[in-house]
N, C-alpha and C positions, 0 to 999 in steps of 0.2 A: 721656360726650362732652358738652363744652360746646355749647350750642345757642343760637339766636337766635330772639327772639320776633318773629314777622312780623305786622305790622298790616295789616289789609285794610280799605279804604275802599270803600263801596258807596253810591251815590246820596246822598253827604253824611253817612251815618251810619256809625259805627264798629262793625264786626262783631266777633265773638269772636276773640281772638288765636289764631294757629296756631303750632305748633312746627316749626321747619325744622331738620333735623340739620345739624351742622357737617361740613365736609369732611375733617377730620383729627382723629386721636387720636394724642397724643403725651405727653411728660413735662409739657408746660405745660397739659395738660388737667386735671391734678390740682389740688386745692385744699387745701394743707396745713393741718392742724389745729393752731391755736395756743391752744386753749382751756385747756390744762394747762401752758402755758409762760409764764415770764417773757419779755418781749420787749425787744429792742433795735431801735428803729425809726429808721431813717435815710432822710432825703429824698434823692432822686436827681435832678439836674438834667437835664431834657430840653431844654436850650438851650445854645448855645455859650458857653463861659466868656469873660468880658470882662476884659481886662487892667485891673488897678487898681480893680475894682468892689467890693472890700471896704471895710468901714467904716473900716479903718485903712490902706487902699490896697493890700491884698493882692489875690491872684488865685485863683479856684477853679480846679480842673483837671478835664478830661474823664475819666471813669472808665468802664472797660468793665463793662457791667451784669453780665456773667457772672462778673466777677472782683472783685465787691464784697467787702470785708473780711468774714470769716465771723462777726465780732462781731454784725453786723446780721442778725437773723433775720426781720425785716420791713422790706421796702424800698418806700417810698412814691415813686411816679414823679411828678414835678412838670412839668406840670400838665395836666388836662382843662380846657379853656377855649374862649372863642369866643362870638360873639353867637348869639342864639337858643338852639338846643339845642347845648350845648357838646360838643366832640369832642377827639380826641387823634390825633397822628401823630408817630412818632419823627423827630427833626430831623437824624439823621446816619447812618441805616442803613435797610435795607428792613424791611418787616413781618415776613418770614420770619426775618431775622436776629434781630430783636428777640425774636420768639416763642421762637426757639431758646434765647436767653439766659434768658428767663423759665423755660423748661423746665429748664434746668441748675440754676437756684436752687431750683425746686420739687422736683427730685430730690434736693436736699440738705436737704429739709424747710423751706425758707425761703419765705415768702409774699411776693408782689409785688402792691402795691395801686396803684390810680390815684388821684391826688390831685386833687380838684376845686377850682379856683379860684386861690388865691394872692393875695399882696398887690397884684399889678398887674392882676388880671383882674376884670371885673365880670360876675357871673353873675346873670341875672334871668329867672326862669321863672314861668309864669302857669298858673292853673287851666285844665285841659283839656289840658296838655302832659305829664301824668304818664306815660301809656303811651309817648309818643314818646321821652321821656327814658329810661325804662326799657329800651325797645328799643334805643336807642344804647349804654347801658351793656352790655347783653348782646351787642351786636355787637362792641364793643371787646374784651370778654372772649374771644369766639369768635376773634377776629383775633390778639389778642396774648397771651392766656393769663392775664390778670389775675385775681387771687384775692379781690378786694374793692374797695371805694371809700372813700377817706378824703375827708372834708369839711373844706376849708381855706378857707372863705369868711372875708373880712376886711372891715372897715369897712362901706361902704354895701351891699356885696353880701349881707351876712348876712340882712338882712330885706327885700331888694329884691323887688318884686313879690310873688309868692306862695311865695317860696323855703321858708318855714318849714313849709309843708304839702305842696307839690308834691314837693320832694326826698325827704322821708321817705316819702310814699306811693309814689313810684317805687321807692325802695330796698326797700320791703316787697314789691313785685312781683317785683323781681329776686331777693330772698332766697328767696321762695316758688318761683320758677322753678327755682332750683338745688337747693332742698331736694327737689323732685320727682325730681332725678337722684342724690339720696343725697350731695349736697355742701353745705358750708356756706360761703356768700358773706360775707366779712368786712366789717363796717361800722365805720369809725372816724372820729374827729374831732379837729382840732387847734386849738381856739379860743384867742385871746388871752385870758389869764386875767381881765381886767376884765369881759369879757362873760359871765362865769360867776356874777356876782352875782345875787341873786334877782330883780332887775329887768332883767337883762342881755339882749343881743340874742339870744344863743345858747339861752336857756331854752326857747323854743318848739320849736327844732329838736330839742333834747335830750329834752324831754317826749314829742314825737311819735315819737321813737325809743327810748323808755324801755326796752322789752323787747327791743330789736333790736341796739343797738350792742355791739361786743365791747370796745372801749376808747376812752377819750378822753385825748388828750395835750395838756394846756394849755400854751400857749406863755408860759413864766415868764421872758420877756425882752423887750426893746424897749419897755417901758413906763415907763422913766425913773423918776419918784418915786412912781408908784402902787404900792400894796402893801396891807398888812393890819395890824390891830392884834393882837398876840399877846402873851399874858402881861402885859397892861397897857401894852404899848410899840408905838408905831408903827414898823413896819419897811418901808422902801422897797425896792422890787425892785432898784434899783441901789445899794444899800448893801452893798458887798463885805465890810464888817467884820462884818455880821450875816447872812451868806449862809446858814449852817446854820439860824438861827433863822427866816429867811424861808421856806426850803424846807420845813422841818419844819411851820411854821405853815400853809402852803398845803396840805401833804399832810393834815394833821389836819383843817383847816377843810373841805376839799372831800370827804373820805372820810366825815366826820361830817355834813356839811350844816349847818355852823355858821358864825358870824362873817359872816352876811349872804351866804354862798355857797350855790349848790345843791349837792345831794348827788351825788357820783360814787363808787360804791363802790370801796374800796381795790383789790380784785381787777380793777377795770376802769380804774384811774387809772395813767396814765404820765406821768412828769415830763418836760416839754419844755425843753431847754437848747441853746444855741448851741455848736457845736463848737470855736470859738475866738473871738478878739476881732474878727476880720474878718467873721465870719458874722452879727454882730448889733451894734446900737449899744450895747447894755449887756446884762447878765445872764450873761455867761460866768462860770462857777465856776472861780476860780483855784486853789482847793485841792480837789482831787477827794475828799479825806477827808471833806469836809462832806456830800457826796452818799452816801458809804458810810454815815456816821453815821445820815442820815436813813432809809436803807433798813433799817438795823439797828434803829432805833427802831421803825419801823412793824412789822417782823417780831416784835419782842419784845412788841408790843402785840396780837399775833395779827391784824394787819391788813396783811400784806405787800403792797407795791405790785405792780402789774402789770408796770412796766418803766420803761424810759428812752427818750426820743426826742431826736434832734438834728437841726437844720438846720446842716450837711447832710453827706452822704457826700463831695460834691465839695469842701467846704470843709475837711473832716477831712484830705484829701489835698492841699490847696491850698498856696500860698506867702504869705509875708508881703511887705510892701512892698519888702524888701530881696532878695526872690527866694529866701529860705530856706524849705524845705519844712516844713509842719506835721507831716508824716511820720505822719499818722494817730494823732496823740497822743490824741485823744478816745477812739477805740476802744480804744487801749492802756491808758489810764488806767483805763477801766472794764471791762476785760476779766474782772476777778474780782468783779464786782458781783454776779453771780448765782452759782448753785451751781458749785464748782470742779470741773472735768472731770479725772479721773485715768485714763480708759479709753483705751487706744492704738487706733488704727484696725486693721482687719485687713490682712494683707500683700497687696500687688499680685500678681495671679495671672496665669500664662501669659504671662510676658514673652518677647517674640520680637523679631527683628532682620529688617529688609528695606531695600530700596533701598540696598544697600551699594555704595559707589563707592570711588575711590582716596583720598578725603579725608573721607568722611562715611558716617553709617548712621542709619536711622530706628528707634527703639525704640517698641514698643507693648505694652500690658498691659491686663488687665481691671481696672476701678476697684475700689478698696477701699471699705469701708463703715465707718461710725463711729456712735457713740451721739449725737453732735452733728452734726459735719460734717467731712469731709476738706477741708483748705484748700490742700494742695500735695503734690507728690511730689518727693522728692530722688533724683537720678540719680548713681550712683556708677560711676566707671571705674577698674578695677584697685584697688577699695576706697577711692578718693579721690573726695570730693564735687566734681562738676564743674558742677552746675546744678540748677534746680528748675523745675517747671511745675505749672500748675492743670489741665492736660489730661491724658489718659491716653495721650499719645504725646509723644515728644521726639526732635529731630534733633541728633545730635552732629556737629559740624563740625571742621574744621582738624586732621584726623588725618593720619598719615604713611602713604604708599602701602606695600602688601605688609606690613602690621604687624598683629599679633594684639592684641585687646583683650577684656577681660572686663567685663560690665556687671551690675549689680543696681539694684533700685529700692525705695525705702520710701515710706510714706505718713505724713503728719503732719496733726494737728488744731489748732485754734486755741490750745489750751492747751499746745502744743509736744509732745505725746505722739507718739512715733514708732514706727511699726510694725516688726515684724521684716522681714527682707529678702525680696524675691521670689526666684524661681529665678534662677540665674546663667545668663547668655548670653555665649558666646564667639564673636567674629567675627574675620575677616582681611580687611583692606581690599585693594582691587584694585591692580594696577600702574597707574601714571599713563599716560595716552594722550597722545602727542605730536602733537596735531592742532590745527588752527585752531579758534577758538570758533564757536558757531552765531550765526545771524543775530539781532540784537536784535529783539524783538517788542512789540506793544502800546504803541507811542509815543503819548503824549498831551501836549497843551499845557495849561498852567495859568498863572494870574497873568499874564495877557495885558494889557499896557498900551499906551500909545502908542509906547513905544520899547524894550519888552523883553518877553521871553517865557521861561517856564520849561518844559523838556522833561523828561519822565521816561518810563521804559520797564522792562520786566520784568527782574528780575535774572537773572544767568546761571545755567544749571543747575548743580546742586551738584557735579558731577564735572567741570565745565569750569574751565579756568584762563583768567582775562581780565585782562590787565595794565592795559588802558585802553579807553576808548570814544572814538572820533574823531567829531566832529560836523561836518556839512556843511550849508551854507546856500546853496540854489540851485547846488549842485554844487561850491561852494568851501569848503575847510576853514576853520572858524572857531574850533575850540578842541578840547580833549580833557578828560576826566574819568575818575577811577578809580571813581566812583560811578555809580549808574544815574539821575542827574539832571544837568541842565546849564541855566544861565541865560544866554541870549543877549541882549546889551544894544546901545545905540546904534543902534536900528532907526529907520526912518522911519514917522511915523503914517499910518494908513489905506493900509498897503501889505501885499501878500500875498507870503509867503515859503514856500519849500518846503524841508523839512529831512529829512535821512537820518542814520542812525547806523551806525557800523561797529565791531564789537568787534575787539580785537587782542591777540595774545600773541606769545611768542618764536617760534611756529611758523607765524604767518601772520595774515592778516585774514579776518573773516567777509565774506559778501556784504552789500551795503548793506541796511538795513531798508526796508520799504515807505515810500514818501514820504509826508510829513504836511504839508498846507498850513496856514499860519496867517496870519491877517489882524490887523495891529495896530490898536489902537483910535484914534479921532479925537482930534486935538489940542484939540477944543473941550471945555470944562468940562461937567460933568454938570448938568443942570437940577435944582437942589435949593434951593428957597426956604428961608428960615429957619423953624425950628419955632416954632409960636404956640399959645397956649392957646385953646380953644374952637373949634378947626378940626376938621372931620370928615375924617379920613384913611382912605384905602382900601389894600387890599393892593397893594403895589408902589410906592406913593408914596415919593418920596424927599425928605429934608429936610436942612438944615444945622443943627448944633447944636454950640457950642463948638468950631468950626473942623473938625468931623468930619461926614461924610455917612452918613446912616442911611436904611435901607429899611423901610417898614412891613410887618410880618408878619401883623397882624390888624386889621381894620377897627374904628375907634374914634373917639370924640370926645375930644380932648385936654383934660386938666385940668392944673392946676399941678404936681402931684406925679408925673405921668406923663411925666417928661422922657425923651428917647431914651436917655440914658446910664444910666438907673436902672430902665428897664422893658424887659428883654431878651426877654420874651415878646411884646413889641408891636414892637420895633424891632431890626433887625440892623445892625451897624456895617459900612459899606462901605469907607470910607477916611477 
């Protein structure tokens, strides 16, 4: 069981720490072993994707943590940050939901790390804060199920305060704490490669964790003309014509501790690359074969690399400036970089049917297992593929009433290996009921402005027929929709309206929903002064920047490079 280190203060002195048991044991309580694995590390955005925020005008997308491409067996969640003792909170879901998703990844043998820092976060710790910082890390492990910590300090944060000693000392406490439970807490780093020179800022951090870290993933991007001399030739990081030579030179120099770089053993060295040209200003590898050749060369030299890292999972699934999806090209390009998998998953067991209606049925089964990971299940109806899912259940819809259907399910892994079929299940749908629909429930309002509001409500039950929904404002019909959402416009500012919704089909109307009162916003503009450099901003402050309004998420003093449109962990776009 993951535990939290309780710190007790007594008359100003720190007493010996006590162990307090966590309140839950589940799949997220495990810490997957990556010691014998090559790793594919992907960073996961714990912040809302911003349109056009890519270096080429593209946009990252939000990705369900539990459904991250199976290529990534180590997921680093970005970021742990904040003033004083940094912390973490999921931006778009509850603690329990986040932990459940970590548990799903853990059950597949995949590790989930918490990444500390990031380019836009200033972390500064001082001597005496070691135990407090260790305690916070253990608390976050207990709450969310993290399996380790990734150090991603950049720029002035690297050697700010006493970071170079406080962070390593705290991590050693955390490592020892979980070793007592028979678990291995993973420690990794992702420094920009210039800081790995023998006089670089990361040297103290690395030396203080010399016998502790599991891997280091140098960022081999965003450094423009910086590079190295290899075979008598200067090779800049942004020289795409010599990408193979640059990557091989960095791999050799770091793994051997030559060329004025510190040594990172090859079995702990992970190459960090951007997933596409929107993810970094430069450094994207246009020809994946260059990376394959580097890995082959290192393996032939009996110094195989630990793995590959990318910023980021969300960019891998993002879109370019034209809205065209990158379609996870990075993970597809490097799917065969490590050992090729030819072993199929086991067949799904105990397929069964439930919740049978006139037009739907729910199928459930016991999950399959695989030597790497099961990535999805295929559902077959009368021997025809009708859908797939990453869960161990699937609801089939749009069936005909009083009709017989046969179902089987297979499991697939990332290499495309498909299992044999599950047992077959035969069902017969019910006759359709000629009744009016039930009353719409859970009506909520969103996107409330001075003159409009969007209403949403729960979808109809699976066995119900609903032709349309009628929307009433203050008892007067204002529109209809075939979906469970409706936007009412041309409203008056600062006015309270009462809405009800009625479901309708060929056999009648439902009773009206419970009324929902909505008050439109004021016609007055939002108080948001222009963003300026050198201003101390607090959580909730609003500013105007480039004709957009942003709200402060973390207290900070602004600097020239921390503009609201570029620092999504500091500012949230309002309008």
